[in-house]
C-alpha positions as CSV (number, residue, x, y, z in Angstrom):
1,M,2.8,7.0,29.6
2,S,4.5,4.7,27.1
3,P,7.7,6.2,25.5
4,H,6.4,4.9,22.2
5,L,3.3,7.1,22.2
6,S,3.5,10.3,20.1
7,S,1.3,13.3,20.8
8,K,1.4,17.1,20.9
9,A,0.1,17.1,24.4
10,A,0.6,13.5,25.5
11,P,-2.5,12.1,27.1
12,S,-2.4,10.7,30.7
13,P,-2.2,7.0,31.1
14,A,-5.9,6.9,31.8
15,E,-6.7,8.8,28.6
16,L,-4.4,6.7,26.6
17,E,-6.1,3.6,27.8
18,A,-9.5,5.2,27.2
19,R,-8.6,6.0,23.6
20,I,-7.4,2.5,22.9
21,R,-10.6,1.1,24.5
22,L,-12.8,3.4,22.4
23,H,-10.9,2.3,19.3
24,C,-11.6,-1.4,20.1
25,L,-15.4,-1.0,20.2
26,P,-17.4,-2.6,17.4
27,E,-19.1,-0.4,14.8
28,L,-17.1,2.7,15.9
29,G,-15.3,3.9,12.8
30,P,-13.1,7.0,12.5
31,K,-16.0,9.5,12.0
32,R,-17.9,8.2,15.1
33,F,-14.7,8.2,17.1
34,H,-14.1,11.9,16.3
35,K,-17.8,12.6,17.0
36,L,-17.4,11.2,20.5
37,L,-14.2,13.1,21.2
38,S,-15.8,16.3,19.9
39,A,-18.9,15.8,22.1
40,F,-17.2,14.8,25.3
41,D,-13.7,16.5,25.0
42,S,-11.9,13.2,25.9
43,A,-12.1,9.5,25.5
44,S,-12.3,9.0,29.2
45,S,-15.4,11.2,29.4
46,A,-17.0,9.5,26.4
47,L,-16.6,6.1,28.0
48,S,-18.2,7.2,31.3
49,A,-21.1,9.0,29.6
50,P,-24.6,7.4,29.9
51,A,-25.9,5.2,27.1
52,S,-28.6,7.8,26.5
53,A,-25.9,10.3,25.6
54,W,-24.5,7.9,23.0
55,R,-27.9,7.3,21.5
56,A,-28.5,11.0,21.3
57,L,-25.4,11.2,19.1
58,G,-26.8,8.5,16.8
59,L,-24.1,6.0,17.9
60,P,-24.8,2.2,17.7
61,Q,-26.1,0.4,20.7
62,A,-23.5,-2.3,20.2
63,S,-20.7,0.2,20.8
64,S,-22.2,1.5,23.9
65,D,-22.9,-1.9,25.3
66,A,-19.3,-3.1,24.7
67,R,-17.7,-0.4,26.7
68,R,-17.3,-2.6,29.8
69,N,-16.8,-5.8,27.9
70,S,-14.1,-8.0,29.4
71,D,-12.8,-8.8,25.9
72,V,-12.2,-5.1,25.2
73,R,-10.3,-4.8,28.5
74,E,-8.1,-7.7,27.5
75,Q,-7.4,-6.0,24.1
76,V,-6.4,-2.8,25.8
77,G,-4.0,-4.7,28.1
78,A,-2.5,-6.5,25.2
79,T,-2.0,-3.3,23.3
80,L,-0.3,-1.5,26.2
81,H,2.0,-4.5,26.5
82,W,2.7,-4.4,22.8
83,L,3.7,-0.7,23.1
84,D,6.5,-1.7,25.5
85,E,8.5,-3.1,22.5
86,P,10.9,-0.5,21.2
87,E,9.9,-0.9,17.5
88,N,6.2,-0.4,18.2
89,Q,4.4,2.9,18.2
90,L,0.9,4.3,18.5
91,I,0.3,7.5,16.6
92,M,-2.7,9.6,17.6
93,W,-4.6,11.8,15.2
94,D,-3.5,14.9,17.2
95,S,0.1,13.8,17.3
96,T,3.0,15.7,15.8
97,Q,4.0,12.5,14.0
98,Y,0.6,12.0,12.4
99,P,1.2,12.2,8.6
100,A,-0.1,15.6,7.3
101,L,-1.4,14.2,4.0
102,L,-3.4,11.5,5.7
103,A,-4.8,14.1,8.2
104,E,-6.5,15.8,5.3
105,L,-9.0,12.9,4.9
106,S,-12.5,13.4,6.4
107,D,-12.2,9.8,7.7
108,A,-8.6,9.9,8.8
109,P,-7.8,7.1,11.2
110,P,-7.9,8.3,14.8
111,L,-5.1,5.9,15.8
112,L,-2.3,4.4,13.7
113,F,-0.4,1.3,14.9
114,A,3.1,1.3,13.6
115,R,6.0,-1.1,13.8
116,G,9.3,0.2,12.5
117,D,10.4,3.7,11.5
118,A,7.1,5.8,11.8
119,G,9.1,8.9,10.7
120,L,8.8,7.6,7.1
121,L,5.1,8.5,7.1
122,E,6.0,12.1,6.7
123,R,8.5,11.5,3.8
124,P,7.4,11.9,0.2
125,Q,5.7,8.6,-0.8
126,L,4.6,7.0,-4.0
127,A,2.0,4.2,-3.8
128,M,2.4,1.2,-6.1
129,V,-0.5,-1.2,-6.4
130,G,-1.8,-3.8,-8.8
131,S,-3.0,-7.4,-9.3
132,R,-2.5,-10.1,-6.8
133,R,-2.2,-12.5,-9.8
134,A,0.3,-10.4,-11.8
135,S,2.2,-11.8,-14.8
136,K,5.9,-12.2,-14.6
137,P,6.5,-9.1,-16.7
138,G,4.2,-7.2,-14.5
139,L,6.1,-8.2,-11.4
140,A,9.4,-7.4,-13.0
141,T,8.1,-3.9,-14.0
142,A,6.8,-3.2,-10.5
143,Q,10.1,-4.3,-8.9
144,S,12.1,-2.2,-11.4
145,F,10.1,1.0,-11.0
146,A,10.1,0.6,-7.2
147,R,13.9,0.0,-7.2
148,H,14.6,3.2,-9.2
149,L,12.1,5.4,-7.3
150,A,13.4,4.2,-3.9
151,A,17.0,4.8,-5.0
152,G,15.9,8.4,-5.7
153,G,14.6,8.9,-2.2
154,F,10.9,8.2,-2.6
155,V,9.3,6.0,0.0
156,I,7.4,3.2,-1.7
157,T,4.0,2.5,-0.1
158,S,1.9,-0.5,-0.8
159,G,-0.4,-3.0,0.9
160,L,1.8,-6.1,1.4
161,A,-0.5,-8.2,-0.8
162,L,0.7,-10.9,-3.1
163,G,1.6,-9.9,-6.7
164,I,2.4,-6.3,-7.5
165,D,2.4,-5.1,-3.9
166,G,5.0,-7.6,-2.8
167,A,7.2,-6.8,-5.9
168,A,7.0,-3.1,-5.1
169,H,8.1,-3.6,-1.5
170,Q,10.9,-6.0,-2.6
171,G,12.1,-3.5,-5.3
172,A,12.5,-0.8,-2.7
173,L,14.4,-3.2,-0.4
174,D,16.7,-4.2,-3.3
175,A,17.8,-0.6,-3.6
176,Q,18.3,-0.3,0.2
177,G,15.4,2.2,0.0
178,K,12.5,2.6,2.4
179,T,9.0,1.2,2.1
180,V,5.7,1.4,4.0
181,A,3.4,-1.5,4.2
182,V,-0.2,-0.6,5.1
183,L,-2.1,-3.7,6.4
184,G,-5.7,-4.6,6.2
185,T,-5.3,-6.6,9.4
186,G,-3.9,-5.9,12.8
187,L,-0.1,-5.8,13.1
188,Q,-0.2,-9.1,15.0
189,H,-1.9,-10.9,12.1
190,I,0.4,-10.5,9.1
191,Y,-1.6,-11.3,5.9
192,P,-0.9,-13.1,3.7
193,A,1.1,-15.5,5.8
194,R,3.6,-16.1,3.0
195,H,4.6,-12.4,3.4
196,R,5.6,-12.7,7.0
197,Q,9.3,-12.7,6.1
198,L,8.8,-9.8,3.7
199,A,7.2,-7.9,6.6
200,A,10.1,-8.7,8.8
201,D,12.5,-7.6,6.1
202,I,10.7,-4.3,5.7
203,V,11.1,-3.5,9.4
204,A,14.7,-4.7,9.5
205,G,15.4,-2.6,6.4
206,G,14.3,0.6,8.1
207,G,10.7,0.6,6.8
208,V,7.5,0.5,8.7
209,L,4.3,-1.6,8.9
210,V,1.1,0.4,9.6
211,S,-2.5,-0.4,10.4
212,E,-5.5,1.4,11.8
213,L,-7.0,-1.8,13.0
214,P,-6.7,-3.3,16.5
215,L,-3.7,-5.5,16.8
216,N,-5.5,-8.8,16.8
217,S,-7.8,-8.0,13.8
218,P,-7.9,-10.9,11.3
219,A,-8.2,-10.6,7.6
220,H,-11.7,-9.6,6.5
221,A,-12.9,-8.5,3.1
222,S,-14.4,-5.2,4.3
223,N,-11.1,-4.1,5.8
224,F,-9.1,-3.9,2.6
225,P,-11.0,-1.0,0.9
226,R,-10.5,0.9,4.2
227,R,-6.8,0.1,4.0
228,N,-6.7,1.4,0.4
229,R,-7.7,4.9,1.4
230,I,-4.7,5.0,3.8
231,I,-2.3,3.8,1.0
232,S,-3.5,6.6,-1.3
233,G,-3.9,9.1,1.6
234,L,-0.3,8.8,2.6
235,S,1.1,9.2,-0.9
236,L,1.7,12.0,-3.4
237,G,0.4,9.7,-6.1
238,V,-0.6,6.2,-7.0
239,L,1.0,4.0,-9.7
240,V,-1.1,1.1,-10.9
241,V,1.2,-1.4,-12.6
242,E,-1.2,-4.2,-13.7
243,A,-4.9,-4.7,-12.8
244,S,-8.1,-6.2,-14.1
245,P,-11.2,-4.0,-14.3
246,S,-12.5,-5.6,-11.1
247,S,-9.2,-5.2,-9.2
248,G,-9.1,-3.6,-5.8
249,S,-6.3,-1.5,-7.2
250,L,-8.8,0.5,-9.1
251,I,-10.5,1.4,-5.8
252,T,-7.2,2.7,-4.6
253,A,-6.8,4.8,-7.8
254,R,-10.4,6.1,-7.5
255,L,-9.7,7.1,-3.8
256,A,-6.5,8.8,-4.8
257,A,-8.3,10.9,-7.5
258,E,-10.9,11.9,-5.0
259,Q,-8.2,12.8,-2.5
260,G,-6.5,15.0,-5.1
261,R,-3.5,12.7,-5.6
262,E,-1.9,12.0,-8.9
263,V,-2.9,8.7,-10.6
264,Y,-0.5,6.9,-13.0
265,A,-1.0,3.7,-15.0
266,I,1.3,1.5,-17.0
267,P,-0.3,0.3,-20.2
268,G,0.0,-3.2,-21.6
269,S,-1.1,-5.4,-24.4
270,I,-4.7,-5.2,-25.5
271,H,-4.6,-9.0,-25.4
272,H,-3.6,-9.2,-21.7
273,P,-6.6,-9.1,-19.3
274,G,-4.3,-7.7,-16.6
275,A,-3.8,-4.5,-18.6
276,R,-7.5,-3.7,-19.0
277,G,-7.8,-2.0,-15.6
278,C,-4.9,0.3,-16.4
279,H,-6.3,1.1,-19.8
280,Q,-9.6,2.0,-18.1
281,L,-7.7,4.4,-15.7
282,I,-5.9,6.0,-18.6
283,R,-9.3,6.6,-20.4
284,D,-10.6,8.1,-17.2
285,G,-7.7,10.6,-17.1
286,A,-4.8,8.8,-15.4
287,T,-1.3,9.7,-16.6
288,L,0.1,7.1,-19.0
289,V,3.5,5.9,-17.8
290,E,6.0,4.2,-20.0
291,S,9.2,5.1,-18.1
292,I,10.2,6.4,-14.7
293,E,10.7,9.8,-16.2
294,H,6.9,10.2,-16.7
295,I,6.5,10.0,-12.9
296,L,9.5,12.2,-12.1
297,E,8.3,14.9,-14.4
298,A,5.2,15.3,-12.2
299,L,7.0,14.9,-8.9
300,R,10.2,16.7,-9.7
301,G,11.5,18.3,-6.5
302,W,10.0,15.9,-4.1
303,Q,12.7,13.2,-4.3
304,H,15.6,13.1,-1.9
305,G,18.6,12.6,-4.1
306,A,19.3,11.7,-7.7
307,V,17.3,8.8,-9.3
308,S,19.4,6.0,-10.5
309,V,18.1,4.9,-13.9
310,E,19.7,2.0,-15.7
311,P,20.8,2.8,-19.3
312,A,18.0,2.0,-21.8
313,V,18.6,-0.8,-24.2
314,L,18.2,0.9,-27.6
315,V,19.0,-2.0,-29.9
316,S,15.7,-3.3,-31.4
317,H,15.1,-7.0,-32.1
318,P,12.6,-8.6,-34.5
319,L,11.1,-10.8,-31.8
320,L,10.9,-8.0,-29.4
321,D,8.9,-5.9,-31.9
322,L,6.4,-8.8,-32.3
323,L,6.1,-9.3,-28.5
324,F,5.6,-5.6,-27.8
325,A,2.6,-5.8,-30.1
326,A,1.2,-8.8,-28.1
327,P,2.3,-11.7,-26.0
328,Q,2.8,-14.8,-28.1
329,S,3.8,-18.5,-27.8
330,S,7.0,-19.8,-29.3
331,E,5.0,-21.5,-32.1
332,A,3.2,-18.2,-32.9
333,L,6.5,-16.4,-33.1
334,V,7.8,-19.0,-35.6
335,V,4.8,-18.3,-37.8
336,A,5.0,-14.5,-37.4
337,S,8.8,-14.2,-37.9
338,G,9.3,-16.9,-40.5
339,W,12.2,-18.2,-38.5
340,P,12.8,-21.9,-37.7
341,L,11.8,-23.0,-34.2
342,S,15.5,-23.6,-33.2
343,Q,16.4,-20.0,-34.1
344,V,13.3,-18.6,-32.3
345,L,14.1,-20.5,-29.1
346,A,17.8,-19.5,-29.2
347,A,16.9,-15.9,-29.6
348,L,14.3,-16.0,-26.8
349,T,16.8,-17.6,-24.5
350,E,19.3,-14.8,-25.2
351,L,16.6,-12.1,-24.7
352,E,15.5,-13.7,-21.4
353,L,19.1,-13.8,-20.1
354,E,19.3,-10.1,-20.9
355,G,16.1,-9.5,-19.0
356,R,14.2,-8.2,-22.1
357,V,11.5,-11.0,-22.3
358,S,9.8,-13.2,-19.8
359,C,7.7,-16.4,-20.2
360,D,4.5,-16.9,-18.3
361,A,2.2,-19.9,-18.8
362,G,3.7,-20.7,-22.2
363,R,3.4,-17.1,-23.6
364,W,6.3,-14.7,-24.1
365,Y,6.1,-11.1,-23.0
366,A,8.4,-8.2,-23.8
367,I,9.7,-6.3,-20.8
């Protein structure tokens, strides 16, 4: 047995190989996997059962036919070789390390591939998700919230995607905190490619990469909603930072609500398309979040240690007041404030240096 396999009653090498082989079969999702183990008591017995027995359980012919496929055998061999690396683990659904919150799901993954500190999966986690095409203020907000929450002991969980996900992971790393990245690909196919270094930094920083998919699974659109249920299933709650109404982040939020998790949303300007998804969530009952305290009030007692919150800037500013109402261009601020352009630009430069405003595509946003 590999030393990197975790189980209450560790399966024999043959049963371990059988479970991995079963997991590699096409069209065999978590519910069908569990149906087979329930019917035959072990993966080894399920694999040796006749095709008629599989058909009697309503299982797809493609899965039955692929049991002796040479490609599947190669995948199993590659997985066993992968498990020889010290940072890699395979967590079974009946393992003592299997995260308890995730185990509550009716379609909990039967196997979890993990690279890094899998012990984090049992720590209190807050998921942070949002748009892949987030604005600069949205990215700054996500990074700031993640930094403070991670400094307070929460594990920040997200999906390694571009935009808000990446900012959330980076914010946790900035605070020397811990973060979990749930992938919609196999762990040997980091997606998106530009986040390969971020993935390496997460593992190096004591975090963990997780996927339910076979190691060599490439990016496929149907895998990401499946990934989202794991993100929400691992977490106490989900914070949506910035999202359009069609964003996959709203799928994560809906799954979180169905799983009985808390859903939080940060509002934005009514003129910003990226805020509309969050506004929809708030109308549907999500908790409106304007500061980290709104999250801590609901999760008080879960965090490990005191949360470090930077002092709030209390001094108001005429341009900030205008920008909190709606993002505007420099020219629009000249008209709205009555100030000359030189004065507006000087004030914006000062506010940007203080981290209180950000410019994105020619429009200024308050942070």
